[in-house]
VOPAFI-109794 format. One record per residue (C-alpha): residue number from 1; x, y, z. Coordinates in nm, 4 decimals. Layout:
REM VOPAFI-109794
+-----+----------+----------+----------+
!  nr !        X !        Y !        Z !
+-----+----------+----------+----------+
! NUM !        X !        Y !        Z !
...
+-----+----------+----------+----------+
//
This chain:
REM VOPAFI-109794
+-----+----------+----------+----------+
!  nr !        X !        Y !        Z !
+-----+----------+----------+----------+
!   1 !   0.2260 !   1.8619 !  -2.7964 !
!   2 !   0.2105 !   1.8810 !  -2.4300 !
!   3 !  -0.0893 !   1.6138 !  -2.4170 !
!   4 !   0.1303 !   1.3853 !  -2.5871 !
!   5 !   0.4279 !   1.4395 !  -2.3573 !
!   6 !   0.1699 !   1.4075 !  -2.0134 !
!   7 !   0.0306 !   1.1231 !  -2.1523 !
!   8 !   0.3375 !   0.9263 !  -2.2161 !
!   9 !   0.4870 !   1.0094 !  -1.8562 !
!  10 !   0.1614 !   0.8056 !  -1.7205 !
!  11 !   0.2702 !   0.5543 !  -1.9239 !
!  12 !   0.5968 !   0.5353 !  -1.8242 !
!  13 !   0.5174 !   0.5323 !  -1.4776 !
!  14 !   0.2882 !   0.2046 !  -1.4876 !
!  15 !   0.5099 !   0.0532 !  -1.7713 !
!  16 !   0.8025 !   0.1210 !  -1.4989 !
!  17 !   0.5707 !  -0.0904 !  -1.2863 !
!  18 !   0.7339 !  -0.4505 !  -1.1651 !
!  19 !   0.5485 !  -0.7608 !  -1.2209 !
!  20 !   0.4198 !  -0.7780 !  -0.8716 !
!  21 !   0.2935 !  -0.3931 !  -0.8472 !
!  22 !   0.1445 !  -0.4331 !  -1.2546 !
!  23 !  -0.0199 !  -0.7442 !  -1.1250 !
!  24 !  -0.1298 !  -0.5914 !  -0.7545 !
!  25 !  -0.5091 !  -0.6490 !  -0.8169 !
!  26 !  -0.4562 !  -0.9908 !  -0.9198 !
!  27 !  -0.2643 !  -1.0697 !  -0.6429 !
!  28 !  -0.4868 !  -0.9425 !  -0.3649 !
!  29 !  -0.7996 !  -1.1262 !  -0.5179 !
!  30 !  -0.6172 !  -1.4481 !  -0.4871 !
!  31 !  -0.5297 !  -1.3341 !  -0.1507 !
!  32 !  -0.8607 !  -1.2821 !   0.0201 !
!  33 !  -1.0229 !  -1.5774 !  -0.1802 !
!  34 !  -0.7025 !  -1.7740 !  -0.0103 !
!  35 !  -0.7656 !  -1.6472 !   0.3169 !
!  36 !  -1.1570 !  -1.6874 !   0.2799 !
!  37 !  -1.0888 !  -2.0389 !   0.1983 !
!  38 !  -0.8406 !  -2.1267 !   0.4214 !
!  39 !  -1.1135 !  -1.9993 !   0.7054 !
!  40 !  -1.3870 !  -2.1359 !   0.5984 !
!  41 !  -1.2574 !  -2.5343 !   0.4524 !
!  42 !  -0.9947 !  -2.5847 !   0.6936 !
!  43 !  -1.0971 !  -2.7276 !   1.0302 !
!  44 !  -0.9864 !  -2.5198 !   1.3262 !
!  45 !  -0.7371 !  -2.2992 !   1.1100 !
!  46 !  -0.9028 !  -1.9637 !   1.2095 !
!  47 !  -0.9343 !  -2.1101 !   1.5592 !
!  48 !  -0.5747 !  -2.1641 !   1.6005 !
!  49 !  -0.4516 !  -1.8418 !   1.4890 !
!  50 !  -0.6268 !  -1.6327 !   1.6689 !
!  51 !  -0.4844 !  -1.8428 !   1.9674 !
!  52 !  -0.1641 !  -1.6956 !   1.8326 !
!  53 !  -0.1801 !  -1.3782 !   2.0629 !
!  54 !   0.0681 !  -1.1549 !   2.2611 !
!  55 !  -0.1424 !  -0.9246 !   2.5086 !
!  56 !  -0.4513 !  -0.9252 !   2.2706 !
!  57 !  -0.2903 !  -0.8692 !   1.9628 !
!  58 !  -0.2868 !  -1.0996 !   1.6760 !
!  59 !   0.0937 !  -1.1975 !   1.6655 !
!  60 !   0.0478 !  -1.3360 !   1.2669 !
!  61 !  -0.0941 !  -0.9871 !   1.1437 !
!  62 !   0.1448 !  -0.7884 !   1.3961 !
!  63 !   0.4368 !  -0.9837 !   1.1819 !
!  64 !   0.2269 !  -0.8847 !   0.8371 !
!  65 !   0.2079 !  -0.5300 !   0.9164 !
!  66 !   0.5420 !  -0.5011 !   1.0385 !
!  67 !   0.6939 !  -0.6531 !   0.7057 !
!  68 !   0.4771 !  -0.4450 !   0.4967 !
!  69 !   0.5202 !  -0.1147 !   0.6631 !
!  70 !   0.9408 !  -0.1513 !   0.7371 !
!  71 !   1.0977 !  -0.0731 !   0.3658 !
!  72 !   0.8497 !   0.1832 !   0.2809 !
!  73 !   0.9105 !   0.3932 !   0.5997 !
!  74 !   1.3030 !   0.2576 !   0.5172 !
!  75 !   1.2617 !   0.4611 !   0.1876 !
!  76 !   1.1476 !   0.8282 !   0.3809 !
!  77 !   1.4402 !   1.1102 !   0.3425 !
!  78 !   1.3619 !   1.1582 !   0.7004 !
!  79 !   1.6307 !   1.4999 !   0.6554 !
!  80 !   1.3008 !   1.5744 !   0.4605 !
!  81 !   1.0419 !   1.6149 !   0.7269 !
!  82 !   1.0768 !   1.9596 !   0.7870 !
!  83 !   0.8985 !   2.0734 !   0.4692 !
!  84 !   0.6296 !   1.8658 !   0.5270 !
!  85 !   0.5305 !   1.9709 !   0.9342 !
!  86 !   0.6065 !   2.3446 !   0.7842 !
!  87 !   0.3144 !   2.2925 !   0.5252 !
!  88 !   0.0180 !   2.4132 !   0.7384 !
!  89 !  -0.2318 !   2.3662 !   0.4308 !
!  90 !  -0.1622 !   1.9948 !   0.4208 !
!  91 !  -0.1788 !   1.9302 !   0.7952 !
!  92 !  -0.4847 !   2.1269 !   0.8925 !
!  93 !  -0.6093 !   1.9736 !   0.5754 !
!  94 !  -0.5486 !   1.6487 !   0.7191 !
!  95 !  -0.6862 !   1.7202 !   1.0673 !
!  96 !  -1.0070 !   1.8659 !   0.9250 !
!  97 !  -1.0770 !   1.5332 !   0.6848 !
!  98 !  -0.9550 !   1.2606 !   0.9350 !
!  99 !  -1.1027 !   1.4053 !   1.2286 !
! 100 !  -1.4115 !   1.6009 !   1.1627 !
! 101 !  -1.5016 !   1.5136 !   0.8109 !
! 102 !  -1.4450 !   1.1082 !   0.7954 !
! 103 !  -1.6177 !   1.0175 !   1.1220 !
! 104 !  -1.9243 !   1.2297 !   1.0467 !
! 105 !  -1.9541 !   1.1363 !   0.7455 !
! 106 !  -1.9679 !   0.7585 !   0.8500 !
! 107 !  -2.2453 !   0.8532 !   1.1374 !
! 108 !  -2.4121 !   0.9836 !   0.8328 !
! 109 !  -2.3551 !   0.6809 !   0.6026 !
! 110 !  -2.4543 !   0.4096 !   0.8949 !
! 111 !  -2.7326 !   0.5692 !   0.9953 !
! 112 !  -2.9054 !   0.6828 !   0.6840 !
! 113 !  -2.8354 !   0.2788 !   0.5282 !
! 114 !  -2.8351 !   0.0915 !   0.7589 !
! 115 !  -3.1120 !   0.2372 !   1.0168 !
! 116 !  -3.2455 !  -0.1333 !   1.0968 !
! 117 !  -2.9231 !  -0.2704 !   1.1966 !
! 118 !  -2.8066 !  -0.1305 !   1.5140 !
! 119 !  -2.4554 !  -0.3729 !   1.5282 !
! 120 !  -2.3462 !  -0.2845 !   1.2448 !
! 121 !  -2.4347 !   0.0653 !   1.2111 !
! 122 !  -2.2192 !   0.0535 !   1.5756 !
! 123 !  -1.9901 !  -0.1771 !   1.4088 !
! 124 !  -1.9488 !   0.1235 !   1.1144 !
! 125 !  -1.8974 !   0.4126 !   1.3217 !
! 126 !  -1.6324 !   0.2414 !   1.5153 !
! 127 !  -1.4484 !   0.1887 !   1.1687 !
! 128 !  -1.4744 !   0.5490 !   1.1027 !
! 129 !  -1.3237 !   0.6595 !   1.4093 !
! 130 !  -0.9876 !   0.4204 !   1.3721 !
! 131 !  -0.7758 !   0.6435 !   1.1354 !
! 132 !  -0.5204 !   0.4681 !   0.9370 !
! 133 !  -0.1908 !   0.4204 !   1.0268 !
! 134 !  -0.0356 !   0.1066 !   0.7872 !
! 135 !  -0.1988 !   0.0087 !   0.4816 !
! 136 !  -0.2062 !   0.3784 !   0.3742 !
! 137 !   0.1736 !   0.3814 !   0.3493 !
! 138 !   0.1182 !   0.1043 !   0.0771 !
! 139 !  -0.1202 !   0.2949 !  -0.1309 !
! 140 !   0.0460 !   0.5869 !  -0.1463 !
! 141 !   0.3733 !   0.4235 !  -0.2093 !
! 142 !   0.2152 !   0.2963 !  -0.5183 !
! 143 !   0.0056 !   0.5709 !  -0.6297 !
! 144 !   0.3761 !   0.7586 !  -0.6237 !
! 145 !   0.2607 !   1.0183 !  -0.3416 !
! 146 !   0.5099 !   1.2107 !  -0.1201 !
! 147 !   0.6513 !   0.9197 !   0.1500 !
! 148 !   0.7467 !   1.2157 !   0.3599 !
! 149 !   0.4358 !   1.3503 !   0.4024 !
! 150 !   0.2614 !   1.0051 !   0.4247 !
! 151 !   0.4870 !   0.9487 !   0.7084 !
! 152 !   0.3888 !   1.3127 !   0.8711 !
! 153 !   0.0500 !   1.2303 !   0.8571 !
! 154 !   0.0109 !   0.9007 !   0.9696 !
! 155 !   0.2519 !   0.9959 !   1.2750 !
! 156 !   0.0009 !   1.2897 !   1.3215 !
! 157 !  -0.3248 !   1.0740 !   1.2692 !
! 158 !  -0.1469 !   0.8171 !   1.5348 !
! 159 !  -0.1108 !   1.1217 !   1.8232 !
! 160 !  -0.4669 !   1.2307 !   1.7397 !
! 161 !  -0.5843 !   0.8530 !   1.7761 !
! 162 !  -0.4656 !   0.8175 !   2.1100 !
! 163 !  -0.5886 !   1.1298 !   2.2135 !
! 164 !  -0.9426 !   1.1497 !   2.0445 !
! 165 !  -1.0544 !   0.8113 !   1.9737 !
! 166 !  -1.2658 !   0.7260 !   2.2826 !
! 167 !  -1.3707 !   1.0640 !   2.3113 !
! 168 !  -1.4806 !   1.0576 !   1.9847 !
! 169 !  -1.6285 !   0.6869 !   2.0640 !
! 170 !  -1.8525 !   0.8539 !   2.3174 !
! 171 !  -1.9709 !   1.1659 !   2.1077 !
! 172 !  -2.1101 !   0.9522 !   1.8153 !
! 173 !  -2.2248 !   0.6486 !   2.0266 !
! 174 !  -2.4212 !   0.8186 !   2.2944 !
! 175 !  -2.4121 !   1.2077 !   2.3070 !
! 176 !  -2.5067 !   1.2904 !   1.9589 !
! 177 !  -2.7445 !   1.0560 !   1.9053 !
! 178 !  -2.8500 !   1.1745 !   2.2268 !
! 179 !  -2.9140 !   1.4943 !   2.0558 !
! 180 !  -3.0696 !   1.3712 !   1.7841 !
! 181 !  -3.3455 !   1.1528 !   1.9124 !
! 182 !  -3.1981 !   0.8479 !   1.8375 !
! 183 !  -3.0841 !   0.5201 !   2.0280 !
! 184 !  -2.7961 !   0.5484 !   2.2305 !
! 185 !  -2.5066 !   0.3003 !   2.3090 !
! 186 !  -2.1546 !   0.3109 !   2.4279 !
! 187 !  -1.7770 !   0.1891 !   2.3861 !
! 188 !  -1.4984 !   0.0288 !   2.6166 !
! 189 !  -1.1762 !   0.1360 !   2.5540 !
! 190 !  -0.8409 !   0.3019 !   2.7085 !
! 191 !  -0.6207 !   0.5062 !   2.5382 !
! 192 !  -0.3932 !   0.2360 !   2.6666 !
! 193 !  -0.5163 !  -0.0437 !   2.4013 !
! 194 !  -0.5326 !   0.2429 !   2.1534 !
! 195 !  -0.1481 !   0.3253 !   2.2365 !
! 196 !  -0.0322 !   0.0247 !   2.2257 !
! 197 !  -0.1708 !  -0.0443 !   1.8701 !
! 198 !  -0.0246 !   0.2928 !   1.7414 !
! 199 !   0.3123 !   0.1441 !   1.9401 !
! 200 !   0.3267 !  -0.1841 !   1.7381 !
! 201 !   0.1493 !  -0.0936 !   1.4001 !
! 202 !   0.3798 !   0.2206 !   1.3313 !
! 203 !   0.6350 !   0.2964 !   1.6140 !
! 204 !   0.8292 !   0.0034 !   1.5760 !
! 205 !   0.8617 !  -0.0066 !   1.1573 !
! 206 !   0.9016 !   0.3540 !   1.2167 !
! 207 !   1.2183 !   0.3558 !   1.4694 !
! 208 !   1.3519 !   0.0321 !   1.2185 !
! 209 !   1.3117 !   0.2578 !   0.8882 !
! 210 !   1.4519 !   0.5349 !   1.0326 !
! 211 !   1.7828 !   0.3485 !   1.2182 !
! 212 !   1.8033 !   0.1993 !   0.8539 !
! 213 !   1.8391 !   0.4872 !   0.6504 !
! 214 !   2.0912 !   0.6491 !   0.9450 !
! 215 !   2.3005 !   0.3504 !   0.9807 !
! 216 !   2.3132 !   0.2847 !   0.6273 !
! 217 !   2.3862 !   0.5952 !   0.4801 !
! 218 !   2.6559 !   0.6401 !   0.7694 !
! 219 !   2.8332 !   0.3103 !   0.6768 !
! 220 !   2.7710 !   0.2609 !   0.3157 !
! 221 !   2.6288 !   0.6168 !   0.1719 !
! 222 !   2.3602 !   0.7559 !   0.0129 !
! 223 !   2.4292 !   0.5791 !  -0.3216 !
! 224 !   2.4756 !   0.2664 !  -0.1926 !
! 225 !   2.1401 !   0.2856 !   0.0252 !
! 226 !   1.9057 !   0.4084 !  -0.2123 !
! 227 !   2.0525 !   0.1805 !  -0.5312 !
! 228 !   2.1061 !  -0.1424 !  -0.3470 !
! 229 !   1.9965 !  -0.1691 !  -0.0284 !
! 230 !   1.6536 !   0.0113 !  -0.0961 !
! 231 !   1.5365 !  -0.2465 !  -0.4036 !
! 232 !   1.6310 !  -0.5651 !  -0.2362 !
! 233 !   1.4333 !  -0.4931 !   0.0552 !
! 234 !   1.1337 !  -0.3004 !  -0.1362 !
! 235 !   0.9614 !  -0.5939 !  -0.2893 !
! 236 !   0.8760 !  -0.7500 !   0.1034 !
! 237 !   0.6368 !  -0.4040 !   0.1517 !
! 238 !   0.3562 !  -0.6010 !  -0.1027 !
! 239 !   0.5063 !  -0.9385 !   0.0327 !
! 240 !   0.3727 !  -0.8353 !   0.3710 !
! 241 !   0.0379 !  -0.7088 !   0.2547 !
! 242 !  -0.0455 !  -1.0114 !   0.0699 !
! 243 !   0.0662 !  -1.2218 !   0.3736 !
! 244 !  -0.1971 !  -0.9846 !   0.6073 !
! 245 !  -0.4631 !  -0.9551 !   0.3751 !
! 246 !  -0.4442 !  -1.3862 !   0.3795 !
! 247 !  -0.3997 !  -1.4145 !   0.7670 !
! 248 !  -0.7165 !  -1.1113 !   0.7956 !
! 249 !  -0.9678 !  -1.2767 !   0.5869 !
! 250 !  -0.8442 !  -1.6403 !   0.7320 !
! 251 !  -0.9230 !  -1.5172 !   1.1070 !
! 252 !  -1.2887 !  -1.4171 !   0.9958 !
! 253 !  -1.3622 !  -1.6277 !   0.6575 !
! 254 !  -1.6321 !  -1.8069 !   0.8339 !
! 255 !  -1.8656 !  -1.5173 !   0.9498 !
! 256 !  -1.8161 !  -1.3579 !   0.6231 !
! 257 !  -1.9250 !  -1.6477 !   0.4289 !
! 258 !  -2.2052 !  -1.7277 !   0.6675 !
! 259 !  -2.3385 !  -1.3832 !   0.6082 !
! 260 !  -2.3105 !  -1.3029 !   0.2786 !
! 261 !  -2.6216 !  -1.0696 !   0.2427 !
! 262 !  -2.5071 !  -0.9161 !   0.5704 !
! 263 !  -2.2123 !  -0.8119 !   0.4398 !
! 264 !  -2.3628 !  -0.6640 !   0.1253 !
! 265 !  -2.5646 !  -0.4337 !   0.3722 !
! 266 !  -2.2656 !  -0.3080 !   0.5221 !
! 267 !  -2.0634 !  -0.2741 !   0.1825 !
! 268 !  -2.2585 !   0.0210 !   0.0738 !
! 269 !  -2.2221 !   0.2311 !   0.3152 !
! 270 !  -1.8354 !   0.1501 !   0.3157 !
! 271 !  -1.8256 !   0.1949 !  -0.0638 !
! 272 !  -1.9907 !   0.5748 !   0.0101 !
! 273 !  -1.6727 !   0.6438 !   0.2531 !
! 274 !  -1.3873 !   0.5424 !   0.0899 !
! 275 !  -1.5266 !   0.7345 !  -0.2208 !
! 276 !  -1.6367 !   1.0159 !  -0.0739 !
! 277 !  -1.3320 !   1.0954 !   0.1415 !
! 278 !  -1.0875 !   0.9809 !  -0.1571 !
! 279 !  -1.2509 !   1.1939 !  -0.3816 !
! 280 !  -1.2928 !   1.5238 !  -0.1224 !
! 281 !  -0.8734 !   1.5093 !  -0.0363 !
! 282 !  -0.8369 !   1.4717 !  -0.3723 !
! 283 !  -1.0305 !   1.8083 !  -0.4974 !
! 284 !  -0.9776 !   1.9706 !  -0.2003 !
! 285 !  -0.5697 !   1.8937 !  -0.2468 !
! 286 !  -0.5796 !   2.0236 !  -0.6057 !
! 287 !  -0.8039 !   2.3481 !  -0.5091 !
! 288 !  -0.5165 !   2.4406 !  -0.2220 !
! 289 !  -0.2875 !   2.3334 !  -0.4885 !
! 290 !  -0.0458 !   2.1275 !  -0.3312 !
! 291 !   0.0701 !   1.9130 !  -0.6340 !
! 292 !   0.0313 !   1.5396 !  -0.7124 !
! 293 !   0.2338 !   1.4078 !  -0.4739 !
! 294 !   0.0957 !   1.5606 !  -0.1365 !
! 295 !  -0.2524 !   1.5625 !  -0.2709 !
! 296 !  -0.2103 !   1.2123 !  -0.3229 !
! 297 !  -0.1052 !   1.1619 !   0.0512 !
! 298 !  -0.3939 !   1.3718 !   0.1658 !
! 299 !  -0.6378 !   1.1846 !  -0.0393 !
! 300 !  -0.4881 !   0.8232 !   0.0523 !
! 301 !  -0.4767 !   0.9139 !   0.4267 !
! 302 !  -0.7885 !   1.0276 !   0.4494 !
! 303 !  -0.9888 !   0.7315 !   0.3285 !
! 304 !  -0.8107 !   0.4750 !   0.4403 !
! 305 !  -0.8553 !   0.3348 !   0.8130 !
! 306 !  -0.7350 !   0.1305 !   1.0872 !
! 307 !  -0.8924 !  -0.2003 !   1.0718 !
! 308 !  -0.6604 !  -0.3882 !   1.2752 !
! 309 !  -0.7535 !  -0.1269 !   1.5825 !
! 310 !  -1.1155 !  -0.1150 !   1.4844 !
! 311 !  -1.1987 !  -0.5088 !   1.5233 !
! 312 !  -0.9651 !  -0.4917 !   1.8154 !
! 313 !  -1.2371 !  -0.2591 !   1.9934 !
! 314 !  -1.5237 !  -0.4234 !   1.8471 !
! 315 !  -1.4496 !  -0.7439 !   1.9864 !
! 316 !  -1.3024 !  -0.6153 !   2.2937 !
! 317 !  -1.6438 !  -0.4475 !   2.3645 !
! 318 !  -1.8942 !  -0.6501 !   2.2118 !
! 319 !  -1.7290 !  -0.9822 !   2.0860 !
! 320 !  -1.5359 !  -1.1859 !   1.8609 !
! 321 !  -1.9133 !  -1.2779 !   1.7070 !
! 322 !  -2.1497 !  -0.9599 !   1.7285 !
! 323 !  -2.2436 !  -0.7455 !   1.4143 !
! 324 !  -2.0359 !  -0.4824 !   1.5616 !
! 325 !  -1.7093 !  -0.6634 !   1.4480 !
! 326 !  -1.8528 !  -0.8355 !   1.1468 !
! 327 !  -1.8955 !  -0.4762 !   1.0219 !
! 328 !  -1.5399 !  -0.3968 !   1.1378 !
! 329 !  -1.4552 !  -0.7305 !   0.9163 !
! 330 !  -1.5814 !  -0.6109 !   0.6493 !
! 331 !  -1.4116 !  -0.2622 !   0.6064 !
! 332 !  -1.1055 !  -0.3973 !   0.4693 !
! 333 !  -1.2814 !  -0.6716 !   0.2650 !
! 334 !  -1.4307 !  -0.3526 !   0.0837 !
! 335 !  -1.0930 !  -0.1111 !   0.1868 !
! 336 !  -0.8504 !  -0.3446 !   0.0037 !
! 337 !  -1.0160 !  -0.3414 !  -0.3319 !
! 338 !  -1.1333 !   0.0172 !  -0.3874 !
! 339 !  -0.7902 !   0.1669 !  -0.2592 !
! 340 !  -0.6057 !  -0.0595 !  -0.4856 !
! 341 !  -0.8678 !   0.0815 !  -0.7625 !
! 342 !  -0.7952 !   0.4641 !  -0.6518 !
! 343 !  -0.3907 !   0.3719 !  -0.6851 !
! 344 !  -0.4694 !   0.3612 !  -1.0635 !
! 345 !  -0.7374 !   0.5882 !  -1.0867 !
! 346 !  -0.4016 !   0.8725 !  -0.9364 !
! 347 !  -0.1529 !   0.7618 !  -1.1196 !
! 348 !  -0.4204 !   0.8344 !  -1.4584 !
! 349 !  -0.5062 !   1.1583 !  -1.2866 !
! 350 !  -0.1357 !   1.2482 !  -1.2260 !
! 351 !  -0.0345 !   1.4063 !  -1.5867 !
! 352 !  -0.3798 !   1.6257 !  -1.5082 !
! 353 !  -0.0969 !   1.8225 !  -1.2311 !
! 354 !   0.2205 !   1.8222 !  -1.4680 !
! 355 !   0.1470 !   2.0481 !  -1.7234 !
! 356 !   0.5021 !   2.1588 !  -1.8484 !
! 357 !   0.5702 !   2.3729 !  -2.1335 !
! 358 !   0.7236 !   2.2065 !  -2.4755 !
! 359 !   1.0760 !   2.2170 !  -2.3606 !
! 360 !   1.0386 !   2.1372 !  -2.0343 !
! 361 !   1.2711 !   1.8172 !  -1.9663 !
! 362 !   1.0177 !   1.5560 !  -1.7628 !
! 363 !   1.2147 !   1.3805 !  -1.5212 !
! 364 !   1.2375 !   1.0254 !  -1.5515 !
! 365 !   0.8920 !   0.8506 !  -1.3598 !
! 366 !   1.0631 !   0.5559 !  -1.2359 !
! 367 !   1.1890 !   0.7706 !  -0.9196 !
! 368 !   0.8636 !   0.7776 !  -0.7704 !
! 369 !   0.8054 !   0.4421 !  -0.8325 !
! 370 !   0.7252 !   0.1677 !  -0.5657 !
! 371 !   1.0434 !  -0.0329 !  -0.5556 !
! 372 !   1.3225 !   0.2704 !  -0.6691 !
+-----+----------+----------+----------+
//
């Protein structure tokens, strides 16, 4: 009887998703294809997009990411954040996965699978150093993870990104290869460049979400805010995601389609990386007894990467047409469909964490759905 109840609970989660959520892989596939075709077939389209920049930041991508992140951060219950900051197991686990295991794993996979392609190898190592602060918010929400935990861990990653990105880049591209007798390279980036990325792609939507919650509840009350306002702005998270994907692949469509075999070579270590990091985060969270929501959040924050920062650093250091930049571009090409698939895997595993007795009343699943 318990198995039947938990199975029905999982089915409720999927069935209560909106059409936009339920067919997300289809929409993302269409967005990726549209972006690639625009970049490949429309003369001057990617060049025109590249020119729309403010201080080196692509304005279309910035708009897409801000629209994508705001609705989810507006849903966060900021009065509950203290329950996350007091969870030492979660914070330490996230720190180890993101800043010890993640970069080391990408370094190992890049050298094992791309020993003869130094430019792509370097690009992948840079991707491994750029921890996710944007799209992970969406994947976590779709998988019904803990929103408050995601907000805290993303902020946690942001601080470490500003402090450690350049240091770890120097270590993994110059110091460690030297110790191992391998070819060395360098990376050029400044703390301000990283801080600027964090400020724009996390700070702005985080502040907007916090103010929306505070002012909305103060003026109209929590009931209105959660039952009326949030359902109205909720779908814009996925609209922003799809828009960002179209723009990103339009900007780099020519590079991706003109070097298909190189893309395949780059894809193998990326696939292994995303799978190992997500499974590792999930197993660690389950072993520590974090529960479904925080285990899911731990897994997705460990597996995701900040593609915008990785691409920006690769272009600034090695040039827009470099192999390092192409490796950064292939990152989201692989990450987006893989993490979407893992959202569905996570939802399927949800019942493994819930072991109610036959008399236990199971709460309505829609409370954790993306558009509550």
